[in-house]
C-alpha positions in Angstrom: -15.2 37.5 -24.2 -17.2 37.3 -27.1 -20.2 39.9 -27.3 -22.6 37.1 -26.3 -21.1 35.9 -23.1 -21.2 39.7 -22.7 -24.6 39.8 -23.1 -25.4 36.7 -20.8 -23.8 37.9 -18.3 -25.1 41.4 -18.1 -28.5 40.0 -18.1 -27.7 37.8 -15.0 -26.5 41.0 -13.6 -29.3 42.9 -14.3 -31.9 40.0 -13.3 -29.5 39.6 -9.9 -30.1 43.3 -9.1 -33.4 43.7 -10.4 -35.1 41.0 -8.1 -33.0 42.8 -4.9 -34.4 46.4 -6.3 -37.7 46.1 -6.7 -39.4 43.4 -4.4 -39.2 39.7 -4.4 -43.1 38.5 -5.7 -43.8 35.0 -6.7 -44.6 36.2 -10.1 -41.0 38.4 -10.4 -39.4 35.4 -10.0 -41.5 33.4 -12.5 -40.4 36.5 -15.0 -36.8 36.1 -14.3 -36.8 31.9 -14.7 -38.2 32.9 -18.2 -35.8 35.4 -18.9 -33.1 32.8 -17.7 -34.2 30.1 -20.2 -34.8 32.3 -22.8 -30.6 33.1 -23.0 -30.1 29.3 -21.9 -29.3 29.6 -18.3 -31.6 26.3 -17.8 -30.5 25.9 -13.5 -30.9 29.6 -12.4 -34.1 29.4 -14.0 -34.9 26.7 -11.6 -33.2 28.3 -8.7 -36.2 31.1 -10.0 -39.0 28.5 -9.6 -38.0 27.3 -6.1 -37.8 30.7 -5.1 -41.5 31.8 -6.8 -42.6 28.1 -5.3 -40.9 29.0 -1.6 -43.6 32.3 -1.7 -46.2 30.3 -3.0 -46.4 26.9 -2.4 -49.6 26.5 -4.3 -48.7 28.2 -7.9 -48.9 24.9 -10.3 -47.7 27.6 -12.9 -44.4 27.3 -11.3 -44.3 23.5 -10.8 -45.3 22.6 -14.3 -42.7 25.2 -15.9 -39.8 23.6 -13.2 -41.4 20.5 -14.4 -40.2 21.2 -18.1 -36.7 22.7 -17.0 -36.2 19.5 -15.5 -37.3 17.6 -18.6 -35.0 19.4 -20.5 -31.7 18.8 -18.3 -33.1 15.5 -17.7 -33.3 15.4 -14.2 -36.5 13.1 -15.0 -37.6 12.4 -11.0 -37.4 16.1 -10.5 -39.8 16.1 -13.4 -42.1 14.3 -12.7 -42.9 15.5 -9.2 -43.1 19.4 -10.5 -46.1 17.8 -12.9 -47.8 16.1 -10.7 -47.8 18.8 -8.4 -49.1 21.4 -11.1 -51.9 18.8 -11.6 -52.6 18.8 -7.8 -52.9 22.5 -7.7 -55.0 22.6 -11.0 -53.0 23.5 -13.1 -53.6 21.4 -16.7 -54.2 18.7 -14.1 -55.4 15.6 -17.0 -51.9 16.6 -19.1 -49.9 17.0 -15.9 -50.6 14.0 -14.3 -50.3 11.9 -17.9 -47.0 14.0 -18.5 -46.1 12.4 -15.4 -46.8 9.0 -15.4 -45.5 9.4 -19.0 -42.0 9.9 -17.6 -42.3 7.5 -14.4 -42.9 5.0 -17.3 -39.6 5.4 -18.8 -38.3 5.3 -15.1 -39.3 1.8 -14.6 -41.6 3.1 -11.8 -44.6 1.5 -13.2 -46.8 1.7 -9.3 -46.6 5.4 -9.1 -47.3 5.9 -13.2 -50.3 4.0 -12.4 -51.3 6.3 -9.7 -50.9 9.2 -11.8 -53.1 7.9 -15.3 -56.0 6.8 -12.5 -56.1 10.8 -11.3 -54.9 11.8 -15.3 -58.3 9.6 -16.4 -60.7 11.0 -13.7 -60.4 14.3 -14.8 -60.4 13.9 -18.3 -63.0 10.8 -19.7 -62.3 9.2 -22.6 -58.6 10.2 -22.1 -57.4 7.7 -25.3 -53.4 8.6 -24.8 -54.1 7.3 -20.7 -55.4 4.0 -21.5 -52.8 3.4 -24.5 -50.1 4.1 -21.6 -51.8 2.0 -19.3 -51.8 -1.0 -21.2 -47.9 -0.5 -21.7 -47.4 0.0 -18.0 -49.7 -3.4 -17.5 -47.9 -5.0 -19.7 -44.6 -4.1 -18.9 -45.8 -5.8 -15.3 -47.0 -8.5 -17.0 -50.4 -7.9 -16.1 -52.3 -9.5 -19.1 -55.7 -9.1 -17.9 -55.4 -5.2 -16.9 -53.6 -4.4 -20.4 -56.5 -6.1 -21.6 -59.1 -4.2 -19.9 -56.9 -1.2 -20.2 -56.6 -1.6 -24.4 -60.6 -2.2 -24.3 -60.9 0.9 -22.9 -58.6 2.7 -25.4 -59.9 1.1 -28.3 -63.4 2.7 -26.9 -61.9 5.9 -27.0 -60.6 6.2 -30.0 -60.4 3.0 -32.7 -56.4 3.6 -33.4 -54.2 1.0 -34.7 -51.9 1.5 -31.8 -54.9 0.4 -29.3 -55.6 -2.5 -31.8 -52.3 -3.1 -31.9 -51.9 -3.3 -27.7 -55.3 -5.4 -27.5 -53.4 -7.9 -30.0 -50.3 -8.1 -27.6 -52.4 -8.3 -24.5 -54.0 -10.9 -26.3 -50.9 -12.7 -27.2 -49.8 -12.6 -24.2 -53.3 -14.7 -22.8 -52.5 -17.1 -25.4 -55.8 -16.0 -27.3 -54.0 -16.5 -31.0 -57.1 -16.3 -32.7 -58.3 -12.8 -31.3 -54.6 -11.6 -31.0 -54.3 -12.6 -34.5 -57.8 -10.2 -35.8 -56.8 -7.6 -33.2 -53.4 -7.0 -35.7 -55.2 -7.2 -39.0 -57.4 -4.7 -38.2 -54.0 -2.4 -36.8 -52.3 -2.9 -40.1 -55.8 -1.9 -41.9 -56.0 1.2 -40.3 -51.8 1.9 -40.4 -50.2 0.1 -43.2 -46.8 1.8 -41.5 -47.3 0.0 -37.9 -44.6 -2.6 -38.4 -44.7 -3.7 -35.4 -48.3 -5.0 -36.2 -47.3 -6.9 -39.1 -44.0 -8.2 -36.7 -46.5 -9.0 -34.3 -49.2 -10.8 -36.8 -46.1 -12.9 -38.1 -45.4 -14.2 -34.9 -48.7 -15.5 -34.2 -48.8 -16.8 -38.1 -45.6 -18.8 -37.3 -47.2 -20.0 -33.8 -50.3 -20.8 -35.5 -48.5 -22.6 -38.7 -49.2 -20.4 -40.9 -45.5 -20.2 -42.5 -46.9 -18.9 -45.8 -48.5 -15.8 -44.7 -45.7 -15.2 -42.0 -43.1 -15.0 -44.4 -45.4 -12.5 -46.6 -45.6 -10.4 -43.9 -42.0 -10.4 -42.3 -41.2 -9.1 -46.7 -43.7 -6.7 -46.6 -41.5 -4.8 -43.9 -38.3 -5.4 -45.3 -39.7 -3.8 -48.6 -39.9 -1.0 -46.4 -37.6 -1.4 -44.0 -34.6 -3.1 -44.8 -32.7 -3.2 -41.5 -35.4 -4.2 -39.4 -34.5 -6.8 -37.5 -37.1 -8.1 -35.7 -37.9 -9.1 -39.3 -35.0 -11.0 -39.8 -35.4 -12.9 -36.7 -39.0 -13.7 -37.3 -38.0 -14.8 -40.6 -34.9 -16.8 -39.8 -37.1 -18.5 -37.2 -39.8 -19.2 -40.4 -37.0 -20.6 -42.4 -35.5 -23.1 -39.5 -39.1 -24.7 -38.8 -39.3 -25.5 -42.6 -35.7 -27.0 -42.0 -34.6 -24.5 -44.7 -31.6 -24.5 -42.9 -29.5 -22.0 -45.5 -32.3 -19.3 -45.8 -32.6 -19.5 -41.7 -28.7 -19.0 -41.2 -28.7 -16.3 -44.2 -31.6 -14.3 -42.1 -30.4 -14.7 -38.7 -27.1 -13.7 -39.7 -28.5 -10.2 -41.2 -30.2 -10.0 -37.9 -26.4 -10.4 -35.8 -25.0 -7.9 -38.6 -27.5 -5.2 -37.2 -27.3 -6.5 -33.7 -24.0 -8.2 -32.3 -25.0 -8.0 -28.7 -27.7 -10.0 -28.6 -26.2 -13.5 -27.4 -29.6 -15.4 -28.6 -29.0 -14.6 -32.0 -25.9 -16.4 -32.1 -28.0 -19.1 -29.9 -30.5 -19.4 -32.7 -28.3 -19.0 -35.3 -25.4 -22.5 -33.7 -28.8 -24.4 -33.7 -29.0 -23.9 -37.1 -25.4 -24.9 -37.8 -25.9 -27.9 -35.4 -29.2 -29.2 -37.2 -27.7 -28.5 -40.6 -24.4 -30.5 -39.1 -22.0 -27.7 -39.4 -20.5 -28.4 -35.8 -17.8 -26.1 -35.4 -19.6 -23.2 -36.8 -22.4 -24.3 -33.9 -19.4 -24.5 -31.5 -18.3 -20.7 -32.3 -21.6 -19.3 -31.9 -22.7 -21.2 -28.4 -19.3 -20.0 -27.6 -20.6 -16.3 -28.0 -23.6 -17.1 -26.4 -21.5 -18.5 -23.4 -19.3 -15.8 -23.3 -22.3 -13.3 -22.6 -23.8 -15.8 -19.9 -21.6 -18.8 -18.8 -24.8 -20.6 -17.0 -26.6 -20.6 -20.3 -27.6 -24.1 -19.7 -29.1 -25.0 -23.8 -26.0 -22.9 -25.0 -23.7 -25.6 -22.7 -25.4 -28.6 -23.5 -25.4 -27.8 -27.2 -21.7 -27.3 -27.5 -20.7 -30.4 -25.4 -22.9 -32.4 -28.0 -20.9 -30.5 -30.6 -17.9 -31.4 -29.2 -18.7 -34.8 -28.7 -19.8 -35.2 -32.7 -16.4 -33.9 -33.8 -14.7 -36.2 -31.5 -13.0 -33.5 -29.0 -13.9 -35.3 -25.9 -11.5 -33.0 -23.4 -14.2 -30.2 -24.5 -17.2 -32.3 -24.7 -16.2 -33.5 -21.2 -15.5 -29.5 -19.4 -18.6 -28.8 -20.7 -20.7 -31.5 -19.6 -19.2 -31.0 -16.3 -19.5 -27.2 -15.9 -23.4 -27.9 -17.1 -23.4 -30.0 -14.1 -22.5 -27.5 -11.8 -24.1 -24.7 -13.0 -27.6 -26.9 -13.6 -27.9 -28.4 -10.6 -32.2 -28.5 -11.0 -32.3 -30.4 -14.1 -34.4 -33.6 -14.3 -33.1 -36.3 -13.3 -33.0 -38.5 -15.8 -31.1 -35.6 -18.2 -28.7 -35.8 -15.1 -28.0 -39.4 -15.5 -27.2 -39.0 -19.0 -24.7 -36.4 -18.6 -23.1 -37.6 -16.0 -22.8 -41.7 -18.3 -21.3 -39.2 -21.0 -18.8 -38.0 -18.5 -18.1 -41.9 -17.1 -17.9 -42.9 -20.9 -15.6 -39.9 -22.2 -13.1 -40.1 -19.7 -12.7 -43.5 -19.3 -8.9 -44.3 -19.6 -6.8 -47.6 -18.3 -3.9 -45.5 -16.2 -2.9 -47.2 -12.5 -3.2 -44.4 -10.1 0.4 -43.6 -8.4 0.2 -43.6 -4.6 2.3 -40.7 -3.0 3.2 -40.7 1.0 3.4 -37.3 2.3 3.7 -38.0 5.8 6.0 -39.7 7.7 9.0 -39.2 5.9 10.7 -41.8 3.5 14.2 -42.6 3.1 16.1 -43.1 0.3 15.6 -47.3 1.3 11.7 -46.2 0.6 11.4 -46.9 4.4 8.9 -45.4 6.9 10.2 -43.0 9.5 8.8 -43.5 12.6 9.4 -42.3 16.0 10.6 -44.4 18.5 8.5 -43.4 21.5 4.8 -43.9 19.5 2.6 -46.3 19.5 0.6 -44.7 16.8 1.6 -42.8 13.9 -0.2 -40.3 11.0 -0.3 -41.6 7.9 -1.3 -39.1 5.2 -1.0 -38.5 1.1 -2.3 -38.4 -1.8 -3.7 -40.3 -5.1 -2.5 -39.1 -8.3 -5.0 -40.4 -11.1 -6.9 -38.7 -14.1 -10.2 -40.3 -12.9 -12.5 -40.2 -9.4 -10.8 -42.6 -6.6 -12.9 -45.6 -5.9 -11.6 -47.8 -3.5 -8.8 -46.9 -1.1 -7.2 -49.3 1.7 -4.4 -49.1 4.3 -3.3 -52.2 5.8 -6.5 -53.4 7.2 -8.2 -50.6 7.3 -10.5 -49.5 4.7 -11.1 -45.3 4.3 -12.6 -45.1 0.6 -15.4 -47.9 -0.7 -17.7 -45.8 -3.1 -18.7 -47.4 -6.4 -19.5 -43.5 -7.9 -16.4 -42.6 -6.7 -14.8 -39.4 -5.2 -12.7 -36.6 -6.9 -11.1 -36.0 -3.5 -7.9 -37.8 -3.8 -5.8 -36.6 -0.2 -6.0 -39.3 2.9 -5.1 -39.2 6.2 -5.4 -41.4 9.0 -3.9 -42.8 12.0 -2.4 -46.5 12.8 -0.9 -48.2 15.4 2.5 -49.6 15.0 3.2 -51.7 17.8 4.6 -54.6 16.4 4.0 -53.4 13.1 6.5 -54.2 9.7 5.2 -52.6 6.7 2.7 -50.3 5.8 1.0 -51.5 2.8 -1.4 -48.3 0.8 -4.3 -49.7 -2.1 -6.0 -47.8 -4.6 -8.3 -48.3 -7.5 -10.2 -45.5 -9.8 -13.7 -45.7 -11.0 -12.2 -47.8 -14.2 -10.6 -50.6 -11.9 -7.4 -49.7 -12.6 -5.4 -50.5 -9.5 -1.8 -49.6 -7.3 -0.1 -51.3 -4.1 2.9 -50.2 -2.5 3.9 -51.3 0.5 7.3 -49.6 3.2 9.2 -51.0 5.9 9.0 -49.5 8.8 12.4 -47.7 10.2 12.3 -46.7 14.4 13.6 -43.2 14.4 15.1 -41.4 17.7 13.2 -38.4 18.6 15.7 -36.1 21.0 16.3 -32.4 19.8 20.0 -31.7 19.7 21.8 -30.1 22.3 23.9 -26.8 21.8 26.9 -26.1 23.4 28.9 -22.7 22.9 33.0 -23.0 23.5 34.0 -19.8 22.7 33.0 -16.8 23.6 31.9 -17.7 27.6 28.2 -17.5 27.8 26.7 -16.9 31.0 24.1 -18.4 33.0 21.4 -16.0 32.0 22.2 -16.5 28.4 24.6 -13.3 27.7 27.5 -13.1 25.8 29.8 -10.1 27.1 31.7 -8.2 24.6 34.0 -5.2 24.0 32.4 -1.8 23.4 34.0 -2.0 20.2 33.7 -5.3 18.7 32.1 -5.6 15.0 32.7 -9.1 14.7 31.5 -11.8 16.7 33.8 -15.6 16.2 31.4 -18.3 17.9 32.8 -21.9 18.3 30.7 -24.5 19.7 29.6 -28.6 19.7 26.5 -30.6 18.9 25.3 -33.2 20.9 22.6 -35.7 19.5 22.1 -39.2 18.9 21.6 -38.9 15.1 23.5 -36.9 12.3 23.0 -33.1 12.0 21.7 -31.7 8.6 21.6 -28.1 9.1 23.7 -25.6 11.9 22.4 -21.5 11.0 23.2 -18.9 12.7 21.0 -15.7 12.1 19.9 -17.8 9.2 23.7 -18.1 8.1 25.4 -22.1 7.9 27.9 -22.5 9.9 31.2 -24.6 9.2 30.9 -28.3 10.3 31.2 -31.7 9.0 28.2 -33.2 8.1 29.1 -37.2 8.3 30.1 -36.5 12.0 28.5 -37.4 14.9 28.1 -34.7 17.7 29.9 -32.4 15.3 32.0 -28.9 16.3 30.8 -25.6 14.7 32.2 -22.1 14.2 31.2 -19.2 12.3 32.0 -15.4 12.1 29.5 -12.7 12.6 29.0 -9.5 11.6 27.2 -8.3 15.0 27.0 -4.0 14.0 23.7 -3.0 15.6 23.2 -6.3 17.2 21.8 -7.1 20.2 21.2 -11.0 20.1 22.1 -14.0 17.7 19.8 -17.1 17.5 21.0 -20.8 16.5 19.2 -23.2 15.0 20.2 -26.8 14.6 18.2 -30.0 12.7 19.2 -33.3 12.6 18.4 -35.6 10.1 15.0 -36.5 11.5 13.9 -33.6 11.8 14.4 -32.7 15.2 15.1 -29.1 16.0 16.2 -26.9 18.7 16.6 -23.0 18.9 19.3 -20.7 21.2 18.8 -17.2 21.5 22.0 -15.2 23.1 21.9 -11.8 24.6 25.2 -9.3 23.6 26.0 -7.2 26.2 28.6 -4.3 25.3 30.5 -3.0 28.7 27.6 -4.4 30.8 25.1 -3.1 28.8 22.5 -5.0 26.0 23.3 -3.4 22.4 19.9 -1.7 20.9 19.0 0.7 18.0 16.2 1.9 18.8 15.3 5.8 19.5 13.9 7.0 22.7 10.3 7.6 20.8 10.3 3.6 20.6 8.7 2.3 17.2 7.4 5.2 15.1 5.2 5.4 12.6 3.9 8.2 10.0 0.1 8.9 8.6 0.5 11.1 5.5 -3.6 11.8 4.4 -3.3 13.7 0.9 -7.2 14.9 -0.3 -6.6 16.7 -3.5 -9.2 15.6 -5.4 -12.1 17.0 -4.5 -16.3 15.6 -6.1 -17.6 19.4 -5.2 -14.8 21.1 -3.4 -12.5 22.8 -5.6 -9.9 20.9 -6.7 -6.0 21.5 -5.4 -2.6 21.3 -6.5 -0.6 21.4 -3.5 -1.1 18.5 -1.2 0.3 16.1 -3.3 3.6 18.5 -3.4 3.3 18.9 0.6 3.4 15.3 1.0 6.8 14.3 -1.5 8.4 17.0 0.6 7.4 15.5 3.8 8.6 12.5 3.1 11.8 13.8 1.7 11.9 15.5 5.4 11.2 12.7 7.2 13.8 10.3 5.6 16.3 11.8 7.7 14.6 10.8 10.6 13.6 7.5 12.4 10.4 6.3 11.0 9.7 2.7 11.2 7.1 3.1 8.2 5.4 5.6 6.4 1.6 4.9 5.2 0.5 7.6 2.6 -3.7 7.8 2.0 -5.1 9.7 -0.8 -8.7 11.4 -1.6 -10.6 9.7 1.2 -13.9 9.7 1.2 -15.8 10.0 4.4 -16.8 6.4 5.0 -12.7 5.6 3.9 -11.5 8.1 6.9 -13.7 7.0 9.5 -12.8 3.6 9.1 -9.3 3.8 8.7 -9.2 5.8 12.3 -11.5 3.7 14.0 -10.6 0.4 13.1 -7.7 -0.3 10.5 -5.1 2.6 11.7 -6.3 1.2 15.5 -5.7 -2.2 14.8 -2.5 -1.9 13.1 -0.8 0.1 15.9 -2.1 -2.6 18.3 -0.7 -5.4 16.1 2.8 -4.0 15.6 3.6 -2.5 19.0 3.3 1.0 17.7 5.1 3.8 20.3 4.8 7.0 18.6 2.2 8.2 15.7 2.7 11.0 14.0 -0.5 11.8 11.2 -0.4 14.7 8.7 -3.7 16.0 7.1 -3.2 18.2 4.0 -6.8 18.9 2.2 -9.9 21.2 2.8 -10.8 21.9 6.1 -14.2 23.7 7.5 -15.4 25.4 10.6 -19.3 25.1 10.9 -21.4 25.7 14.0 -18.6 25.5 16.3 -17.1 22.5 14.9 -14.0 21.5 13.2 -13.6 19.6 9.9 -11.6 17.9 7.3 -13.5 17.6 4.3 -13.6 14.2 2.6 -13.1 13.7 -1.1 -16.8 12.9 -2.0 -18.4 15.7 0.1 -20.7 18.0 -0.6 -21.0 21.4 -0.3 -22.8 23.1 2.3 -23.5 19.5 3.6 -22.5 19.5 7.3 -23.4 15.9 7.2 -20.9 14.9 4.6 -17.9 16.5 6.1 -15.4 14.3 8.5 -15.8 15.4 12.4 -12.8 16.3 13.9 -14.6 15.2 17.3 -15.0 11.9 15.5 -11.1 11.6 15.2 -10.7 12.5 18.0 -13.1 9.4 19.7 -11.5 6.7 17.5 -7.5 8.7 18.5 -9.1 8.0 22.4 -8.8 4.3 21.6 -5.3 4.6 20.6 -4.2 3.6 24.2 -0.7 2.0 23.7 0.6 4.6 22.1 3.1 6.9 24.0 3.2 9.9 22.2 0.6 11.2 19.4 1.1 14.0 17.3 -1.5 15.4 14.8 -0.6 17.9 12.0 -3.4 19.3 10.3 -2.9 21.7 7.0 -6.2 22.5 6.7 -8.3 26.2 7.7 -10.4 26.3 10.2 -9.7 23.2 12.2 -7.3 24.7 15.3 -9.3 25.9 17.9 -11.3 22.4 17.7 -8.3 20.4 18.4 -6.6 22.4 21.4 -7.6 22.4 24.5 -4.9 25.0 25.8 -2.5 26.6 23.8 0.6 26.3 24.6 4.2 27.6 23.7 7.4 25.6 23.1 8.3 23.7 25.9 11.3 25.7 27.7 14.2 23.0 27.6 12.6 20.6 24.8 15.9 19.7 23.9 17.7 16.3 22.7 19.0 16.1 26.0 15.7 16.1 28.3 15.2 12.7 27.7 12.3 12.7 30.3 9.9 14.6 28.1 10.4 11.4 25.6 9.5 9.1 28.1 6.1 10.9 29.3 2.9 11.0 27.0 2.2 13.7 25.3 -0.9 14.0 22.6 0.0 17.3 20.6 -1.7 19.0 17.7 -0.2 21.6 15.4 -2.7 23.2 12.9 -2.0 25.8 9.9 -4.7 28.2 10.4 -7.2 28.4 13.9 -10.0 30.0 12.0 -8.6 31.3 8.8 -8.3 30.5 5.3 -5.4 27.7 4.4 -3.5 28.9 1.2 -3.0 26.0 -1.9 0.7 26.8 -1.9 1.1 25.8 1.4 3.7 27.8 3.3 3.2 26.0 6.4 4.2 22.6 4.8 7.5 24.3 3.6 8.4 25.6 6.6 7.7 22.2 8.3 9.3 20.2 5.9 12.6 22.7 5.9 12.8 22.7 9.8 13.4 18.9 9.7 15.5 19.1 6.3 17.6 21.9 7.8 18.3 20.6 11.4 21.9 19.6 12.2 21.2 18.4 15.8 20.5 14.8 16.6 17.2 15.7 16.9 14.5 18.4 17.1 11.1 18.2 18.9 7.8 19.4 17.6 7.7 22.4 20.2 10.9 23.8 18.5 9.3 23.1 15.2 6.5 24.6 16.0 7.4 28.2 17.5 10.3 27.8 14.2 7.0 27.7 11.6 4.8 30.3 13.4 7.5 32.8 13.3 7.7 32.3 9.7 4.0 32.2 8.9 3.4 35.4 11.3 6.3 37.2 9.7 4.4 36.7 6.1 0.7 37.7 7.4 -0.9 35.0 6.0 -1.5 32.2 8.6 -1.9 32.2 12.2 -0.8 28.3 12.8 -2.0 27.0 16.6 -0.3 24.3 18.5 -1.3 22.7 21.5 -2.1 19.2 23.3 -5.7 17.7 22.0 -9.0 18.2 24.1 -9.8 14.6 25.6 -6.8 12.7 25.1 -3.6 11.7 27.8 -1.0 14.1 28.2 1.6 13.8 30.8 3.5 17.5 29.0 5.6 15.0 27.2 7.1 15.9 23.7 7.3 14.3 20.5 10.4 13.9 19.6 12.2 13.4 15.9 15.7 11.8 15.9 17.6 11.8 13.3 19.5 8.2 11.7 
């Protein structure tokens, strides 16, 4: 620590103890704030001003000084409010109202700025600067009549160059070009360096056709400021009006070098290039403008015209089509012109290609129609470069539109009684035509029948096998009027003769860990059958389910915080828990990281609830690692976006419990909270580990449970979590077939109590259904 830091620290200590020891008047806090500012501690100074204002809410000087400090720290909204309060309480009223208005103007809060300007003018007559600012605000609001009145009042207070310049701007916006020209001339007579007045005068002269004078004014500015972008822009427009495109392109290019981000400059140069017949250069600039704004109608139209000029028809058509999409409000005549251009540019002579997708067509181009149907659905699509104008199936006209349709898919229903052929005809908007015809072939619709010859299948669809069988040989036969195209057993193709009617089939299956098999058969016409058979070993259905049923785990890691200290251990803890849980029968693990309050609320109240219901989850284990808090008797998990000392920004444990209350489909719920101060708000009544909660006691797995284990009750939870390590090591070192949460809680409590660091709490969750069951971790 260098001597300057030591000196600053000493001053801070002196001020702190000085305030505590010698009383707390508003003036003393003001003096303390001045000392903080003198030493560069602006945030601390604001705290002292806050205290001074708490003691004396009408201390205008305190508001003014706090406003200066907030403005220095770029806290502009707060600074504006402070200057206004200072003015209200009589401290430099006119100037503070004005200063508040200046800040609000820069914040684009124009209405509030005008209120403060009015107050400033009421405090100080002929307030020249206030009238100028008032005029600027009205100009920003496009209230040009009011702006003109403000400019007149500013000139009346003080006939300055800038006041005349603002008056010129208002007249220019009101289309009073002669008056605007006189105002700008008065401004430049008073101030030869007010370049904005010269350039605004040049704009008026450009509008009035006084091109030579406009060029002279732009050149005057450039002689004094060679990088004046606005001067180059106006100068290029002057040369463009004179059709001096070389000079115009040179000037606007200099403006682009000074500011490459303004798409309108590229647009202007593109128009110069286009008028100069340099179409590729024009296309390049119009493309830059469109990259900034794809809905730029003028750029799209100009680029399409340029593409058309150099014969790039596909790109011209693409731009014209985009133009119709992004500018539907164009004049009808313009729309007609664009559509006609697209029509002519797209003209082609290729015939439509007709594809039929339903019903199926065989190799002989016959339409396959079920024999028991008197109607069939016809569906397909037309492949063509152009819009479709005409479509007919047999005697039914599906489309007859001179303008054509982009949609080329079709579907309809036709009668098949005594029908021998289906004929489809199509034409595009350029009268290119095609016709196809299909003969009708009647097909049978019966689904295949599946017979299992070996092994024996009971009437209840159960196949009985020995308990030690790992493979099953199946021998069966299919009966059907048609040839069979596919026989699958558990998505594996069975062995059969594809050319035989009513074929026999065989297959050998690995039935390890299987409790059922599925057989699916499809004939050549798509008629399908599916049968399911259960497997019984010694009279018992095979099952690989654990007593806990489908089990999900949710691991939440909150380590990166906006306002609270960041934590290192949660990410390591989550990895350790994932490693430990990998030994156990867990169907799904969901990991969430750095959840905000809104994300926590939505996840538990909607997203997780819906996932649990949709996937028929039986047991749920939720783990939270992060900051916790107990405030006013309520327990909280701290979201990543929580604000220090703002209780509303925390995630309330009661909100979590309210969400969990809707998880009615669960048999077992376990919440583990590795966060400080959350234990007492979770548990209804503490209980010790249940005697006999072992793998052999399966009754506990059948009874509902809602349990919670927290790393600490009301104490501090350490970043380097011994709690997590103790929990994970219990799972990792378990040598039995299972371990209950009761055993884990007991072991973790012993470890943590011996360390004298934390006191875990274990119990059931308030308000949730609990039949004194227990959560079992079953090994794989």
